N, C-alpha and C positions, 0 to 999 in steps of 0.2 A: 344530643338532640335527637328529645321526639315527635317522628312528626305528628299534622294536623291530622286529625280526626274528618273525618268526610262531616260531620256537622259543623266544627269550627269554622273547615275551609268555611262554610257558606260564607256561617256571623260571618268572618273574614272578604268575604264578597260583599257582602250587605252591605258594610261600615264602609268598607273603602267605595261603595256607588252612593252611599248619602254625603261621603265626605268631599267626592266629587260633585254628584253636585250644586252644598253650603258652597263648594269655593264659585261657582259659576254665577250666581245666585250672590254672594260677595257687592257688588255693585245694578242696585235695579232703578228704573225712577219709577215713581210716580204713578205722574203721566205720560202717553208720546210724545207731548208736543213739544216742541221747541224749549218755552219755555218751564216745562216741566222740570220740577223737583227731582236731585240726589241723594239715596238715599245708598248710606254706608255703612253695611250688618243690621244694626237696630236707631240711626244718626242720617234727618236731613238737613246737608249744609246750610249754613249762614243758622244755627238752632244759640238758642245759646247754652256757655261754658253751665253754666246752674242747670237746666235741662241737660242738656246731654250727663251725666253724672248723679241724674234722679230719674236719668230710663234707660231702658234695656238690656244689657246685661251689665255694666254697670250698676241705675240701678236697685241694679237685684243683692249684687254683690255688697256693694254699700248696704243695702237692710238690710243685708243680709251680717255684718262685720256689727254692724249700729242695736244689731240685738242678737250678738251670741248663739244665733239658730242658724245653721249652712242648712235646714231636713228642706228647702224647696232649691237650694240651688245644684241642679242635676248634670252643668254642666260638666265638674272633675270636681276633682276628694275634697273630701271635706278638712282637707290636710291641710291642700297646696288651696284651700279658698282663705283658707290664717293667712295661711304664707303672703297671700294676692292682697289681701286689709290693707295693710303695712302698702303697696306699692304704688295698690290704687289710690287714699288719704291724699300717700303726700300730691300726688300729679290733682286732684283734687282741689287740694289746697296751694300750690301753686302755682295755677292758673288762676285761680276766685285772687288770688293778692296782687298776681302782674297785669291776671290779663289778657297777657301773650303763652304760649309755650309750644310743647309737644306730651303728649301721650303716648307710649308704642303698647297695644294691645301686648299684652308675654306670655297670656297663660291662651290656649288654642288647643283645639281637638283638629286642627293640620299639623304636622310642624312644618308642615314645605309653605304657609304661607301668614305672614309676616302684615301687621296695621300699624298704623303707627297714623295717629288726627294732630294736625293743629287748628292754633287759638291765636284768634286775634285782636281783641279788641273785647274782649268776652263773649266768644261766636268763635265755633266747631265748622274753615273757613276750608280747611285742605284738606286732602289724607294720605295717603299712600300705600297698595296694597303690594307686600311686595310675593310675587308668587317662585316659588323656586322649581328647572323645569327639570323633567324627569333624565336619570340618568342610573349609573350600574352602580355608582357614588350613597348614594340611593332607594336603593333599589327597584328603581325605576317610582317611583311616586313623582307625587308634583301634577303641573299643568305645560305642555308645550302653548310657544306665545300664538301657533295657530288655535288649540285651543279658543284662548281668552280674546281673542279678535274678533273667536264667531261670533258667545260669549256677548262680546260686546255691541257688533255689530243687529245682533239679532236681537237687541233691543233698544235698543240706539239709532240706528238705522244703516248707512254707509261713512265710514269718520266723512268731517270735510275737508281734511288735508288727508296723501297719504307719504313719506320723503323713506330716502334710503340717507345712512348719514353712515359716509366710511373712516374705521376706526380700525386701528394699528394693535397688535398685538405683543408680547414680551419680548417675540421672538424676532420682531419685521412684519411678521402677516399683516399683509392686508384685506379688509375685510371690508362687509356691507350690515350695519344694525336697522332693523325694522322700526316707522316713526308710526300710529297711526293716532290722527288725532279728531277731538270731536268738540265744536265747538256750538255754546246757546247763548240767550239772552241772558242767559243765566248760571250757567255751569262750564270747564271745563275740562275736559275726560284729557288727558296724553298717556298712552302707551308702549311705552320702548322696551325694545330687545334688546338683549346680549347675548351672540349666541356662547354657546359651550367652545372654547378654547384653548388649548393642552396646558391643565396647572389648574383651565379655574372653570368650574359647576358654571350652566347659564342659566337666566334669569330675567326676569318680564316685571317690569317692576309696572302698574299704573294710576297714575298721578289725576285728581280729583282735586278739584278746586273749589269756589265762587270766578263767574268770570271775571267779576271785577276785580281780587286776588290775580291772576291771571292777566287781567291788563295792565295794571300795578307791574307786576313784572315780567312780562314784556315790554313795556317803557321801560324800567330799568337797565335789561341789555339792551335798550336797541333793534336791532336788524335779529337779532340773532334766536334763538326758540329758549324762552322761558326755563332760569336755570328749577331744579329742584328747590319743589318749597323749602324742602325739608333737610334741605345740603348734610344728602348724608354723604 
């Protein structure tokens, strides 16, 4: 295999820096107040499903699908965009017909991150952003829990609650996983760590939901931490 040239290495470094910056900006706040709205990529929590699929990346692709013209879609290749049309159209139709459901963004510039959106009663109410931790199996691409936590803390301030959850791996060894929780009047954000274990890659999940959804989940499970709304 030919070694990359100096120009290629520079370009690869630029792309990696861009992806890292994008991953840190996946979760952003539209204001700094405690009641701020939370934005997951292009979408604000609480917006209608109709708005969700007509705006941002999804709206761009669906418009291109309807027109059969993908010149304006620069996030991925024309071939990939065409293949994505059916998946995205089915997700929109399913949510529109039932008012509830999930949609997983399966096309991303960053293979170490996936985002799944949750809809209830016709509204976007929750999302999970799953980050793969860097290790040898993915050439050390990905994001560590420390990086993700630092980004969230920078945007939302110190967490409302911090805890260590006792865990046990498949071999019976005990370990602890970190959990960080931010609560406001309008949203809840929970970052959960899964440290790498023998034979298991590490990851961090960031679960975002409206405060109403969080409270419903918490009430349904008593004093236990709320279950993942994605039933992963």
